[in-house]
C-alpha positions, -999 to 999 in steps of 0.1 A, spaced: -894 -369 -328 -870 -340 -324 -848 -330 -354 -812 -343 -353 -789 -317 -339 -759 -304 -359 -724 -314 -347 -718 -279 -334 -750 -281 -314 -745 -316 -301 -711 -311 -285 -692 -284 -266 -677 -258 -290 -642 -268 -278 -646 -304 -287 -662 -295 -320 -633 -273 -330 -607 -299 -318 -625 -327 -337 -627 -306 -369 -590 -297 -368 -581 -334 -362 -602 -345 -392 -588 -318 -415 -552 -327 -403 -557 -364 -410 -569 -358 -445 -541 -333 -451 -516 -360 -441 -533 -385 -464 -531 -359 -493 -494 -355 -486 -489 -393 -488 -509 -396 -520 -489 -368 -535 -456 -386 -527 -468 -421 -537 -495 -421 -564 -492 -386 -580 -524 -394 -601 -553 -370 -606 -578 -397 -600 -563 -404 -566 -566 -368 -555 -602 -366 -568 -612 -397 -550 -596 -386 -517 -610 -351 -521 -645 -364 -526 -642 -387 -496 -629 -359 -474 -657 -335 -485 -684 -361 -478 -668 -370 -444 -665 -334 -432 -700 -326 -444 -714 -356 -426 -695 -347 -395 -709 -311 -395 -744 -324 -399 -739 -351 -373 -746 -380 -398 -728 -408 -381 -736 -435 -406 -724 -414 -435 -692 -406 -416 -686 -443 -412 -693 -452 -448 -671 -423 -461 -643 -433 -438 -645 -470 -449 -646 -460 -486 -616 -438 -482 -597 -465 -463 -605 -491 -490 -595 -468 -518 -562 -458 -501 -554 -495 -495 -560 -503 -532 -539 -472 -543 -510 -482 -521 -511 -518 -532 -509 -506 -568 -479 -484 -560 -459 -506 -537 -426 -496 -551 -433 -458 -547 -447 -466 -512 -414 -482 -502 -395 -452 -514 -418 -429 -494 -414 -450 -462 -376 -450 -466 -374 -412 -471 -408 -395 -467 -394 -360 -470 -371 -365 -500 -367 -337 -524 -387 -343 -556 -364 -323 -578 -338 -334 -603 -313 -310 -588 -298 -323 -556 -283 -297 -532 -261 -322 -514 -229 -320 -533 -221 -284 -540 -226 -265 -572 -244 -284 -600 -221 -285 -630 -231 -283 -667 -216 -313 -685 -217 -332 -717 -242 -360 -711 -232 -379 -742 -196 -379 -732 -206 -392 -698 -227 -420 -713 -198 -430 -736 -174 -431 -706 -197 -453 -687 -202 -476 -717 -164 -479 -722 -159 -487 -685 -188 -512 -684 -177 -531 -715 -141 -533 -703 -153 -547 -669 -176 -571 -687 -149 -584 -710 -125 -589 -681 -152 -604 -660 -146 -579 -632 -176 -575 -608 -189 -540 -605 -220 -521 -594 -226 -484 -603 -255 -465 -590 -266 -432 -607 -285 -409 -584 -315 -392 -599 -343 -374 -580 -341 -394 -547 -311 -383 -526 -288 -411 -515 -268 -390 -491 -278 -410 -460 -271 -443 -477 -237 -432 -488 -225 -426 -453 -211 -461 -451 -189 -455 -482 -157 -437 -490 -160 -402 -504 -144 -398 -538 -157 -366 -555 -138 -373 -587 -150 -368 -624 -163 -399 -641 -137 -416 -663 -133 -452 -675 -98 -452 -659 -110 -443 -625 -139 -467 -625 -116 -496 -637 -91 -488 -610 -118 -487 -583 -133 -521 -593 -100 -538 -600 -98 -570 -578 -76 -565 -548 -81 -528 -543 -96 -516 -510 -127 -501 -528 -134 -531 -550 -163 -543 -528 -195 -523 -527 -210 -498 -551 -199 -466 -567 -225 -438 -565 -225 -413 -593 -243 -379 -593 -242 -361 -627 -207 -365 -640 -191 -370 -606 -182 -401 -587 -195 -391 -552 -185 -423 -532 -172 -458 -536 -174 -490 -515 -210 -481 -506 -231 -511 -493 -268 -513 -500 -294 -533 -481 -301 -563 -504 -336 -571 -516 -356 -598 -498 -377 -605 -530 -376 -641 -541 -362 -647 -576 -364 -679 -598 -328 -676 -609 -295 -674 -590 -285 -639 -581 -254 -629 -561 -249 -602 -535 -242 -574 -561 -275 -581 -580 -295 -583 -548 -280 -551 -535 -287 -534 -568 -323 -544 -567 -325 -534 -531 -315 -498 -538 -338 -496 -568 -367 -506 -545 -362 -476 -522 -351 -449 -547 -354 -439 -584 -317 -446 -590 -305 -464 -620 -279 -492 -611 -256 -510 -635 -243 -544 -624 -215 -564 -640 -214 -601 -630 -180 -613 -619 -188 -649 -629 -202 -644 -664 -195 -607 -673 -232 -603 -679 -245 -566 -677 -277 -558 -660 -298 -528 -650 -317 -526 -617 -345 -500 -619 -378 -498 -598 -372 -532 -582 -367 -551 -615 -335 -565 -631 -329 -563 -668 -300 -580 -686 -286 -563 -717 -259 -571 -743 -229 -549 -748 -243 -537 -781 -275 -526 -765 -261 -511 -733 -257 -475 -744 -292 -473 -759 -309 -488 -728 -287 -467 -705 -297 -435 -723 -334 -445 -721 -332 -450 -683 -314 -417 -678 -334 -396 -703 -357 -381 -676 -327 -369 -656 -329 -331 -660 -297 -317 -648 -274 -325 -677 -272 -300 -705 -248 -299 -733 
């Protein structure tokens, strides 16, 4: 029996080079997706091991090993994506989003007093809750919401309880939809988000479903005030958490604590 030929001996050199470039390109794309979705060292180690075994098996023309390595990589990637469905949805919605806390969409980043901002938001939210005025405020973090805000009305005004209460006051033209806030600036109002399709046991209105929807495709923090009950809720990472007025500031600060652009 003749010894098994290597890949570069078993096929024309042009086909060999093209196949090798295609294999490397596929694994490079998979590494990019894993970087955007999982961001875990174990995932990179697993995919790196599979890619090394697959390329070595291809070079030595070991067809069965290639198939096994490819199957193992596919199964591992499927498990990884299933465990990170929320991040996968964000990647699909915006695969080339900037992974930085400083967004370059709205001019010069300003240094501001974060504690004053949080107090202003707390004051506005409690006033809206007491008056039972429906509201939805979305705080942009690492994921840019520039494309989503195109259906809204540009505001570009500093955050203040008076402006927020005026925007959400029933009967105003900007009452419906969400306010998007970046840093200490209200970027846009009357922004409409795609509502979630996730089933929930309780009854949730359009504001709550819209808030959950934007949290499923971005890392934004969204505050919702119910028009019927005055209940305050947070929508983050596809989940909804109700809070009391007394706990609002503490929970809000916790959710915003990893936002790195605010300095006192």
